[in-house]
DOGU-634435 format. One record per residue (C-alpha): residue number from 1; residue in three letters; chain; x, y, z. Coordinates in nm, 4 decimals, padded with zeros to 6 digits. Layout:
<atoms>
{atom NUM, 'ala', 'A', {X, Y, Z}}
...
</atoms>
This chain:
<atoms>
{atom 1, 'met', 'A', {08.8449, 07.5672, 12.1878}}
{atom 2, 'ile', 'A', {09.0925, 07.8532, 12.1182}}
{atom 3, 'asp', 'A', {08.9639, 08.1770, 12.0675}}
{atom 4, 'trp', 'A', {09.0591, 08.2988, 11.6916}}
{atom 5, 'glu', 'A', {09.2322, 08.5978, 11.7835}}
{atom 6, 'tyr', 'A', {09.5128, 08.3701, 11.9914}}
{atom 7, 'tyr', 'A', {09.4839, 08.1585, 11.7038}}
{atom 8, 'lys', 'A', {09.5974, 08.3732, 11.4313}}
{atom 9, 'lys', 'A', {09.8521, 08.5672, 11.6198}}
{atom 10, 'arg', 'A', {10.0261, 08.2384, 11.7197}}
{atom 11, 'arg', 'A', {10.0371, 08.1211, 11.3718}}
{atom 12, 'asn', 'A', {10.0606, 08.4487, 11.2006}}
{atom 13, 'ile', 'A', {09.8033, 08.3732, 10.9910}}
{atom 14, 'lys', 'A', {09.5528, 08.5549, 10.7664}}
{atom 15, 'leu', 'A', {09.1528, 08.5075, 10.7424}}
{atom 16, 'val', 'A', {09.2129, 08.5821, 10.3660}}
{atom 17, 'ser', 'A', {09.4820, 08.3268, 10.3238}}
{atom 18, 'leu', 'A', {09.3275, 08.1130, 10.5003}}
{atom 19, 'ile', 'A', {08.9859, 08.1575, 10.2762}}
{atom 20, 'lys', 'A', {09.2254, 08.1069, 09.9711}}
{atom 21, 'arg', 'A', {09.4110, 07.8544, 10.0627}}
{atom 22, 'his', 'A', {09.0972, 07.6060, 10.1456}}
{atom 23, 'asp', 'A', {08.9139, 07.7836, 09.8607}}
{atom 24, 'ile', 'A', {08.6268, 07.8822, 10.1451}}
{atom 25, 'ser', 'A', {08.2718, 08.0163, 10.0196}}
{atom 26, 'thr', 'A', {08.0869, 08.0189, 10.3102}}
{atom 27, 'tyr', 'A', {08.1016, 08.1257, 10.6573}}
{atom 28, 'gln', 'A', {07.9624, 07.7697, 10.7504}}
{atom 29, 'gln', 'A', {08.2534, 07.5951, 10.5979}}
{atom 30, 'leu', 'A', {08.4966, 07.8360, 10.7742}}
{atom 31, 'val', 'A', {08.3335, 07.7094, 11.0750}}
{atom 32, 'glu', 'A', {08.3065, 07.3694, 10.9878}}
{atom 33, 'leu', 'A', {08.7151, 07.4084, 10.9136}}
{atom 34, 'leu', 'A', {08.8091, 07.5852, 11.2533}}
{atom 35, 'asn', 'A', {08.5857, 07.3321, 11.4508}}
{atom 36, 'ser', 'A', {08.8263, 07.0493, 11.2907}}
{atom 37, 'lys', 'A', {09.0787, 07.2222, 11.4409}}
{atom 38, 'asn', 'A', {08.9514, 07.3165, 11.7930}}
{atom 39, 'val', 'A', {08.9592, 07.7051, 11.6985}}
{atom 40, 'gly', 'A', {08.6424, 07.9146, 11.7294}}
{atom 41, 'ala', 'A', {08.5711, 08.0935, 11.4493}}
{atom 42, 'pro', 'A', {08.5658, 08.4673, 11.3777}}
{atom 43, 'pro', 'A', {08.2710, 08.7067, 11.3669}}
{atom 44, 'glu', 'A', {08.0728, 08.6583, 11.0702}}
{atom 45, 'glu', 'A', {08.1126, 09.0386, 10.9774}}
{atom 46, 'glu', 'A', {08.4678, 08.9629, 10.9756}}
{atom 47, 'phe', 'A', {08.4346, 08.6616, 10.7222}}
{atom 48, 'lys', 'A', {08.2269, 08.8476, 10.5066}}
{atom 49, 'ile', 'A', {08.4933, 09.1267, 10.4624}}
{atom 50, 'ala', 'A', {08.7621, 08.9294, 10.4051}}
{atom 51, 'his', 'A', {08.5666, 08.7240, 10.1524}}
{atom 52, 'lys', 'A', {08.5070, 08.9755, 09.9414}}
{atom 53, 'ile', 'A', {08.9094, 09.0754, 09.9338}}
{atom 54, 'ala', 'A', {09.0111, 08.6983, 09.8806}}
{atom 55, 'met', 'A', {08.7191, 08.6307, 09.6622}}
{atom 56, 'pro', 'A', {08.6644, 08.9391, 09.4255}}
{atom 57, 'lys', 'A', {08.3921, 08.9132, 09.1786}}
{atom 58, 'val', 'A', {08.4969, 08.8802, 08.8473}}
{atom 59, 'lys', 'A', {08.3058, 09.0636, 08.6146}}
{atom 60, 'thr', 'A', {08.2326, 08.9067, 08.2818}}
{atom 61, 'thr', 'A', {08.2650, 09.1605, 07.9601}}
{atom 62, 'pro', 'A', {08.2185, 09.0525, 07.6023}}
{atom 63, 'pro', 'A', {08.5123, 08.9947, 07.4278}}
{atom 64, 'ala', 'A', {08.6245, 09.3449, 07.2516}}
{atom 65, 'lys', 'A', {08.6065, 09.3158, 06.8655}}
{atom 66, 'lys', 'A', {08.9820, 09.3614, 06.7335}}
{atom 67, 'ala', 'A', {09.0542, 09.6438, 06.5290}}
{atom 68, 'ser', 'A', {09.2394, 09.5714, 06.1964}}
{atom 69, 'lys', 'A', {09.6225, 09.6060, 06.2974}}
{atom 70, 'ala', 'A', {09.8148, 09.8528, 06.1368}}
{atom 71, 'pro', 'A', {10.1044, 09.7423, 05.9230}}
{atom 72, 'pro', 'A', {10.4152, 09.7405, 06.1597}}
{atom 73, 'lys', 'A', {10.6390, 10.0318, 06.1275}}
{atom 74, 'asn', 'A', {11.0340, 09.9696, 05.9795}}
{atom 75, 'lys', 'A', {11.1877, 09.9376, 06.3229}}
{atom 76, 'thr', 'A', {11.5317, 10.0658, 06.2914}}
{atom 77, 'thr', 'A', {11.8187, 09.9348, 06.5626}}
{atom 78, 'pro', 'A', {11.9302, 10.2492, 06.7435}}
{atom 79, 'lys', 'A', {12.2894, 10.2976, 06.7333}}
{atom 80, 'arg', 'A', {12.4871, 10.1070, 07.0153}}
{atom 81, 'arg', 'A', {12.6690, 10.2963, 07.2719}}
{atom 82, 'gly', 'A', {13.0005, 10.1501, 07.4094}}
{atom 83, 'arg', 'A', {13.3765, 10.2684, 07.4453}}
{atom 84, 'pro', 'A', {13.5442, 10.3839, 07.1206}}
{atom 85, 'arg', 'A', {13.8177, 10.1146, 06.9982}}
{atom 86, 'lys', 'A', {14.1691, 10.2060, 07.1042}}
{atom 87, 'ala', 'A', {14.3535, 10.3266, 06.7589}}
{atom 88, 'lys', 'A', {14.6145, 10.1421, 06.6157}}
{atom 89, 'gly', 'A', {14.9617, 10.3183, 06.6488}}
</atoms>
């Protein structure tokens, strides 16, 4: 079985990207995936850190009440800056 450190350096892969790509939610899923590839799993602490980065908890907040919109201001187009025209003559 190949060591995890050697595998990640050889394949230039990060644990966070592996977790995201295969949608891994538990350490056991990671172990099964890597065993199928004949690779030893990283320590569980390393997995926990990478999993927090890869799958952050999403805070659910109630939708904010929409404030009444103020009428839009009349926008004036700015004067175009360009090269002055040549005078005929």
